[in-house]
C-alpha positions in Angstrom: 141.6 -163.2 111.2 138.7 -164.4 113.5 136.1 -161.7 111.7 135.6 -158.7 109.3 133.1 -156.2 109.7 132.5 -153.3 107.2 129.8 -150.2 107.3 129.3 -147.7 104.5 127.5 -144.6 104.9 127.0 -142.0 101.9 125.3 -138.9 103.9 122.9 -136.7 102.2 124.2 -133.0 103.3 121.4 -131.6 101.5 119.0 -129.6 102.7 121.3 -126.9 103.4 121.8 -125.9 99.4 118.0 -125.8 99.3 117.7 -122.6 101.4 115.3 -122.1 103.8 111.9 -122.7 101.9 108.1 -123.3 103.8 105.3 -124.7 102.5 103.2 -122.6 105.0 101.4 -120.3 101.9 100.3 -123.7 100.4 99.7 -126.2 103.6 96.5 -125.2 104.5 92.5 -126.7 103.5 91.5 -123.2 102.1 94.9 -122.7 100.6 95.1 -119.5 97.6 91.5 -119.7 97.9 90.8 -116.5 99.9 93.0 -114.7 96.6 89.9 -116.5 94.3 86.8 -115.3 96.3 88.1 -111.9 96.7 89.0 -111.5 93.1 85.5 -112.9 91.9 83.5 -110.8 93.7 84.9 -107.8 92.8 83.2 -108.7 90.1 80.1 -110.8 90.9 79.4 -108.9 93.9 78.3 -112.4 95.3 80.2 -115.2 97.8 81.6 -118.2 96.9 82.4 -121.2 99.2 85.3 -123.9 98.9 83.4 -126.8 100.7 85.2 -129.6 102.0 83.6 -131.4 104.7 80.2 -132.1 105.7 79.6 -129.1 107.9 80.4 -126.6 105.1 78.0 -128.7 103.0 74.9 -128.5 105.4 75.9 -124.7 105.7 75.9 -124.4 102.3 72.5 -126.6 101.8 71.0 -124.6 104.2 71.6 -121.2 102.6 70.4 -122.4 99.7 67.2 -123.0 100.9 67.0 -120.0 102.7 67.3 -118.0 99.3 65.0 -120.2 97.5 62.1 -119.6 99.7 62.8 -115.6 100.3 60.8 -114.5 96.9 57.9 -115.8 95.2 59.7 -115.8 92.3 63.9 -115.7 91.6 65.6 -112.7 90.6 68.6 -112.6 88.7 71.5 -111.8 91.3 70.0 -114.3 93.6 69.9 -117.3 91.2 73.9 -116.1 90.3 74.4 -116.4 94.3 73.0 -119.9 95.0 74.9 -121.0 91.4 78.1 -120.1 93.3 77.3 -121.9 96.6 76.1 -125.2 95.3 77.2 -125.8 91.5 79.4 -129.3 91.6 81.9 -128.3 89.2 82.7 -125.1 90.5 83.5 -127.4 93.4 85.7 -129.4 91.4 87.3 -126.6 90.3 88.1 -126.1 93.5 89.5 -129.0 94.2 92.1 -128.6 91.1 93.3 -125.5 93.0 94.0 -127.9 96.3 95.8 -130.3 94.2 98.2 -127.9 92.8 98.8 -126.2 96.3 99.9 -130.0 97.8 102.1 -129.9 94.6 103.7 -126.5 95.6 103.7 -127.6 99.2 105.3 -131.0 97.9 108.1 -129.0 96.2 108.9 -127.4 99.3 109.5 -130.4 101.2 113.0 -132.2 101.7 114.2 -134.7 99.1 114.2 -137.7 100.8 117.9 -139.6 100.9 117.2 -143.6 99.8 118.4 -145.6 101.8 120.0 -149.1 100.7 121.6 -152.3 102.8 123.7 -155.3 101.1 125.8 -158.3 102.3 128.4 -160.7 101.4 130.1 -163.3 102.8 126.5 -165.0 103.8 125.7 -169.0 103.0 129.0 -169.6 101.4 131.4 -171.8 104.2 134.5 -170.5 102.4 134.0 -166.3 103.0 131.2 -167.3 106.4 134.7 -165.6 107.9 134.5 -162.4 105.6 130.9 -161.2 106.5 130.1 -157.7 105.3 127.7 -155.5 106.0 127.3 -152.2 104.0 124.6 -149.7 104.0 123.7 -146.7 102.1 122.0 -143.3 101.7 122.1 -141.3 99.0 120.5 -138.2 97.8 120.4 -136.6 94.0 122.4 -133.5 95.0 120.9 -132.4 91.5 117.6 -132.1 92.2 118.7 -130.6 95.7 120.9 -128.1 93.1 117.5 -127.2 91.0 115.4 -127.1 93.9 114.6 -123.1 94.4 113.8 -123.2 90.6 111.0 -126.5 91.0 110.1 -124.2 94.0 109.1 -121.0 92.0 107.9 -123.3 89.0 105.2 -124.7 91.2 104.6 -121.6 92.7 104.0 -120.2 89.3 101.3 -123.1 88.6 99.4 -122.2 92.4 98.9 -119.2 90.9 97.7 -119.9 87.7 95.6 -122.3 89.7 94.1 -119.1 91.4 93.4 -117.5 88.7 91.9 -121.0 86.8 89.7 -121.2 90.2 88.3 -117.6 89.7 87.5 -117.6 86.0 85.6 -121.1 86.4 83.6 -119.2 88.9 83.1 -115.9 86.9 82.1 -118.4 84.3 79.4 -120.3 86.1 78.3 -116.8 87.3 78.1 -115.2 83.7 76.2 -118.5 82.6 73.7 -118.4 84.8 73.0 -115.3 84.2 72.3 -115.6 80.6 70.4 -118.8 81.3 68.2 -116.7 83.8 67.8 -114.2 81.3 66.8 -116.9 78.3 64.2 -118.8 80.7 62.4 -115.2 81.6 62.5 -114.0 78.0 60.9 -117.9 76.9 58.3 -117.3 79.8 57.2 -113.9 78.9 57.0 -114.8 75.0 54.7 -118.1 76.5 52.6 -114.9 78.1 52.3 -113.4 74.8 51.1 -116.6 73.0 48.3 -117.1 75.8 46.8 -113.5 75.6 47.2 -113.9 72.1 45.3 -117.3 72.1 42.3 -116.1 74.3 41.5 -113.3 72.0 42.0 -115.9 68.7 39.6 -118.4 70.6 37.3 -115.3 71.6 37.1 -114.6 67.2 37.0 -118.2 66.5 33.5 -118.6 68.7 32.4 -115.4 67.0 32.8 -116.7 63.7 31.4 -119.8 64.5 28.3 -118.3 65.9 28.2 -116.3 62.4 28.5 -119.1 60.2 25.9 -120.8 62.2 23.5 -118.0 61.3 24.7 -117.7 57.6 26.3 -114.3 58.5 30.4 -115.5 57.9 31.0 -117.9 55.0 32.7 -121.3 55.6 35.9 -119.6 54.1 36.4 -117.3 56.4 35.3 -119.2 59.4 38.2 -121.8 58.2 40.8 -118.6 58.3 39.7 -117.9 61.9 40.0 -121.9 63.1 43.3 -122.0 61.6 44.7 -119.2 62.9 43.5 -120.9 66.7 45.0 -123.9 65.7 48.4 -122.5 64.2 48.6 -120.5 67.6 48.0 -123.3 70.1 51.1 -125.1 68.4 53.2 -122.1 68.2 51.8 -121.8 72.3 52.6 -125.3 73.1 56.4 -124.8 71.5 57.1 -121.9 73.4 55.7 -123.4 76.8 58.4 -126.7 75.8 61.3 -124.5 75.2 60.8 -122.4 78.4 60.4 -125.5 80.5 63.7 -126.5 78.6 65.3 -123.0 79.7 64.5 -123.5 83.0 66.2 -126.9 83.2 69.8 -125.3 81.8 69.4 -122.7 85.0 68.3 -125.3 87.4 71.4 -127.6 86.2 73.9 -124.6 86.7 72.2 -123.7 90.3 72.5 -127.4 91.1 69.1 -128.3 92.3 67.5 -131.3 92.5 64.2 -132.8 94.5 62.0 -130.3 96.1 64.2 -127.4 95.5 62.5 -127.6 91.7 59.6 -126.0 92.9 61.3 -122.2 93.0 59.4 -120.2 90.1 61.3 -117.0 87.6 59.3 -114.3 87.0 57.1 -113.8 83.8 59.0 -111.0 82.4 62.4 -109.5 82.0 62.7 -106.0 83.4 62.1 -102.8 81.5 65.2 -101.3 79.4 67.1 -98.9 81.4 66.8 -95.0 80.4 70.0 -95.2 78.6 73.2 -97.3 78.5 76.8 -96.6 79.9 79.1 -95.4 78.3 82.3 -98.2 78.1 85.1 -95.9 76.4 88.0 -97.5 77.9 86.5 -101.3 77.6 89.7 -102.0 75.8 91.9 -100.7 78.3 89.9 -102.5 81.0 89.9 -105.8 79.6 93.8 -106.1 79.4 93.8 -104.7 82.2 91.2 -107.1 84.3 91.2 -110.3 82.2 91.9 -113.4 83.8 92.3 -115.4 80.8 94.8 -112.8 79.7 96.4 -113.5 83.0 96.8 -117.3 83.2 98.4 -116.7 79.2 101.0 -114.5 81.4 101.9 -117.1 83.7 102.1 -120.1 81.1 104.9 -118.1 79.7 106.6 -117.8 83.1 105.7 -120.9 83.9 107.3 -122.0 80.4 110.4 -119.6 81.1 111.3 -120.8 84.1 111.4 -124.4 82.6 113.5 -123.1 79.9 115.8 -121.7 82.5 116.1 -125.0 84.4 117.0 -127.0 81.3 119.3 -124.4 80.2 121.1 -124.8 84.0 121.5 -128.8 83.7 121.7 -129.4 80.3 124.7 -131.5 81.0 123.9 -133.4 83.7 120.2 -134.6 83.5 121.9 -137.9 82.2 123.5 -138.4 85.3 122.8 -138.6 89.5 125.9 -137.6 91.7 126.2 -139.3 94.6 128.5 -137.7 97.4 129.1 -138.0 101.1 131.5 -139.9 103.4 132.3 -143.8 103.6 133.2 -145.2 106.9 134.8 -148.5 107.4 134.1 -150.8 110.9 136.9 -153.6 110.9 137.1 -155.9 113.4 140.1 -158.4 114.1 140.5 -160.5 117.0 140.1 -157.8 119.8 141.0 -154.8 117.7 138.5 -152.5 116.1 139.2 -150.5 113.8 137.6 -147.4 112.3 138.5 -145.7 109.0 136.3 -142.6 107.1 136.9 -141.6 103.7 135.0 -138.9 101.4 133.0 -140.5 98.7 131.6 -139.5 95.4 129.9 -141.5 93.2 128.2 -141.0 89.5 125.1 -143.1 88.4 124.3 -142.5 84.5 121.2 -143.1 83.2 120.5 -144.0 79.6 120.7 -142.7 77.1 124.1 -141.4 78.2 125.3 -139.8 74.7 122.0 -137.4 75.2 123.6 -133.9 75.2 120.6 -132.3 76.4 120.2 -129.9 72.8 117.2 -131.8 71.8 115.6 -130.6 75.4 117.0 -126.7 75.0 115.2 -127.1 71.5 112.2 -128.2 72.6 112.3 -125.7 75.4 112.6 -122.8 73.2 109.9 -124.0 70.9 107.7 -124.1 73.7 108.4 -120.5 75.2 107.9 -119.3 72.0 104.4 -121.0 71.2 103.1 -119.9 75.0 104.5 -116.3 73.5 102.2 -116.1 70.4 99.3 -117.7 72.4 99.7 -114.7 74.4 99.9 -112.1 71.8 97.0 -113.6 70.5 94.9 -113.5 73.7 96.0 -109.9 73.8 94.4 -109.4 70.7 91.1 -111.4 70.8 90.7 -109.7 74.8 90.4 -106.2 72.5 88.0 -107.7 70.3 86.1 -109.4 72.3 85.8 -105.9 74.5 84.7 -104.0 71.4 82.3 -106.4 70.2 80.9 -107.0 73.7 80.1 -103.3 73.9 78.9 -102.6 70.3 76.4 -105.3 71.1 75.2 -103.9 74.0 75.1 -100.3 72.9 73.2 -101.9 68.9 71.2 -104.0 70.9 70.2 -101.3 73.2 69.0 -99.2 70.1 66.6 -102.7 68.0 64.5 -102.7 71.6 64.3 -99.5 71.9 63.0 -99.3 68.7 60.7 -102.5 68.7 59.5 -101.1 72.1 58.3 -97.3 71.0 58.0 -97.6 67.0 56.9 -100.9 65.9 55.0 -102.9 68.8 52.9 -99.2 68.9 52.4 -99.1 65.3 51.0 -102.9 64.8 48.7 -101.6 67.7 47.1 -99.2 65.8 47.0 -100.9 63.1 44.9 -103.9 64.6 43.0 -101.1 66.4 41.8 -99.3 63.4 41.2 -102.9 61.4 38.7 -104.2 64.4 36.9 -100.8 63.8 36.2 -101.4 60.1 35.8 -104.9 60.5 33.0 -104.0 62.8 31.7 -101.4 60.8 32.0 -104.3 58.1 34.1 -102.3 55.9 37.3 -104.6 55.9 36.9 -108.7 55.6 38.1 -111.1 58.6 41.1 -112.4 56.3 42.3 -108.5 57.0 41.6 -108.8 60.6 43.2 -111.7 61.4 46.5 -110.6 59.2 46.6 -107.8 61.2 46.7 -109.1 64.4 48.9 -111.8 63.5 51.4 -109.2 62.6 50.8 -107.9 66.0 51.8 -110.8 68.0 55.1 -111.5 65.8 55.9 -108.0 66.4 55.5 -108.0 70.1 57.0 -111.6 70.1 60.5 -109.6 68.2 59.9 -107.3 70.7 60.6 -109.5 73.6 63.2 -111.3 71.9 64.9 -108.1 71.1 64.8 -106.9 74.7 66.1 -110.0 76.0 69.2 -110.1 74.0 69.8 -106.8 75.1 70.1 -108.1 78.5 72.5 -110.8 77.0 74.5 -108.2 75.4 74.8 -106.5 78.9 75.1 -109.5 80.8 78.3 -110.6 78.8 80.2 -107.1 79.4 81.5 -108.4 82.4 83.0 -111.1 80.6 84.8 -109.0 78.0 86.4 -107.2 81.0 87.1 -110.0 83.7 86.9 -113.2 81.8 84.5 -116.3 82.4 82.8 -116.7 78.8 82.6 -113.5 77.4 80.9 -114.0 73.3 81.2 -112.8 70.3 78.1 -111.2 69.0 78.0 -114.0 66.0 77.6 -116.2 69.3 75.2 -114.0 70.9 73.2 -114.6 68.2 72.9 -118.1 67.7 72.5 -118.0 71.4 69.4 -116.1 71.2 68.0 -117.9 68.1 68.4 -121.1 69.8 66.9 -120.2 73.1 64.1 -117.8 71.3 60.7 -118.4 72.0 62.1 -120.8 75.4 62.6 -120.1 78.8 61.6 -121.5 82.4 58.8 -120.6 84.8 
């Protein structure tokens, strides 16, 4: 025998098992985004964009500058539109959607086989005449058998990523709306305090002149002066809070540099003549809440994973390699070729795992997802009821301050001023009445702000994206009291 050559090939016949799976839905640069844009546009009535290149970035920046230049002061709808075009955290959420699309696309791809080549007899004089070259191409049949399920799981995760991106979009819109309301209300507070400050300054100057003539005692003069000083401190605090609130709005809109010169109105819109009735708000929330839909997909994905575990629990510890072996021999001038089928098993460690632990883990994961979905449904109902209750009650409270408290305080101050001019009442009584009127006006402004915040929370309660309960609304209101942007 002059020489011997052998070539072994294990062919992967693979892809017949996976069916005709296509990744066209996941392969585009904007995969899944049209659904996100359409779903959120129904709620926000605004457009959002997924920026992925320089041209898109320049176009979005130009649109933002155009929106900022259209009006002297920024209204709430314009602020929301700018945030949806320019918020970088939102763009990061869209990148997560792209990542999920790539994973789903990858799941539809053909399974790559493994190629290995080896030789024997090299460098050994005794075996030099018996050289063997072996080559093997292998694939994992288990992965092929479960490919359809893997694609379905990846698609479920892709749809969940779409809903998550939509939820993030609604959250940015709702946060921006609330920030605008807080900023404008804060500057309205500043305006009220400045008007009170002007009146107090005039009274203090008059008191000083009366004191010079001996017509006002030093104690009465001191009361006038301390009232002015305290009011100046309150005005400075309110102005600081307003600037900080404007910064919050600026962050949500993603603005910096020369774009910081924008202005917001000096006051919130007046209260509407009536409130909108939402008798079916619970049903609307259960039907439309995107976070509830995400929880449903979580359960679906867990269920699919559970089915995969159950189907493969007995073979998860081994790989089945199958194909054909081709052997070629060369002896003197005669060539022989022989082809035989081949099946091999490759075991993983540990080989004594029967899959029962994984089955239990899958069952527990499914029950966890099911209970979280049930809890979410209960919470969605409660949040919807709370949002409408806050909306309805805050409207009544704001109307009460506007129609009753402020007019009465104004009347008291006017009467006090008349009696003061007639030397019937003293300075202290007039100062007290003026202070009470200022406080009532500020409470009225804050009550109006609370109503508009509650109105802004209705859409998130129905569709998702940052719905808050009544206690949280109160905390937000308290934190922004006297603050805003200008």
